[in-house]
C-alpha positions in Angstrom: 0.0 -0.1 -0.1 1.2 3.6 -0.8 2.2 5.7 2.2 -0.4 8.7 2.4 0.0 11.8 4.3 -3.1 13.3 5.9 -3.6 17.1 6.3 -6.6 19.3 7.5 -6.2 23.0 7.0 -8.9 25.7 6.7 -11.6 23.4 6.1 -9.9 21.3 3.5 -8.9 17.7 3.9 -5.8 16.8 1.9 -4.2 13.3 1.2 -0.8 13.4 -0.5 1.4 10.7 -1.7 4.1 9.8 -4.5 1.5 10.1 -7.2 0.1 13.4 -6.2 -2.7 15.1 -4.0 -6.5 14.5 -3.5 -8.2 17.4 -1.8 -11.8 17.4 -0.3 -13.8 20.6 0.5 -17.0 19.6 2.5 -18.6 22.8 2.4 -18.5 22.6 -1.5 -18.8 18.9 -1.9 -16.3 19.1 -4.4 -12.6 18.1 -4.7 -9.4 18.5 -6.5 -7.0 15.8 -7.6 -3.5 16.9 -8.8 -1.0 14.3 -10.1 2.7 14.7 -9.4 3.2 15.4 -13.1 1.1 18.6 -12.7 -2.0 17.3 -14.2 -5.0 18.9 -12.4 -8.6 18.0 -12.2 -11.6 19.4 -10.5 -14.5 16.9 -10.0 -17.3 16.2 -7.7 -16.5 12.9 -5.7 -18.1 9.9 -7.6 -21.7 9.4 -6.1 -20.6 6.5 -3.9 -17.8 8.3 -2.3 -19.7 11.6 -1.9 -22.3 9.5 0.0 -19.7 7.9 2.0 -18.0 11.1 2.7 -21.2 12.8 4.0 -21.9 10.0 6.2 -18.4 9.7 7.6 -18.5 13.4 8.5 -21.8 13.1 10.2 -19.8 10.6 12.4 -16.6 12.4 12.8 -13.8 13.5 10.4 -11.4 10.5 11.2 -14.0 8.5 9.3 -13.6 10.8 6.0 -10.0 9.9 5.6 -10.3 6.4 4.2 -12.8 7.8 1.7 -10.4 10.5 0.4 -7.4 7.8 0.4 -9.8 5.6 -1.7 -10.5 8.5 -4.0 -6.7 9.2 -4.3 -5.9 5.6 -5.0 -8.7 5.4 -7.6 -7.8 8.4 -9.5 -3.9 8.6 -8.9 -2.3 5.4 -7.9 -4.3 3.0 -9.9 -2.0 0.9 -12.0 -4.2 1.1 -15.0 -4.3 5.0 -14.9 -2.7 6.5 -17.9 -4.2 10.1 -17.7 -6.6 12.2 -15.2 -8.9 13.1 -18.1 
């Protein structure tokens, strides 16, 4: 498994690793994924992850980290990922 760093600052949850960074802003229900090569993509979390993120935050923010990490792994650290678009 990839080692990921977690950071919470100014209402933004960030997960970083060797492939790039995934950020989630709960107030906007929107996130940003930026690959280490500089490709950048704003997108809503996929529905299944957005629903999980909402439920997780209702419990506590510790439950949110695995959701963002899953998004990071799906979008940035997938062995089949060739581009973000």
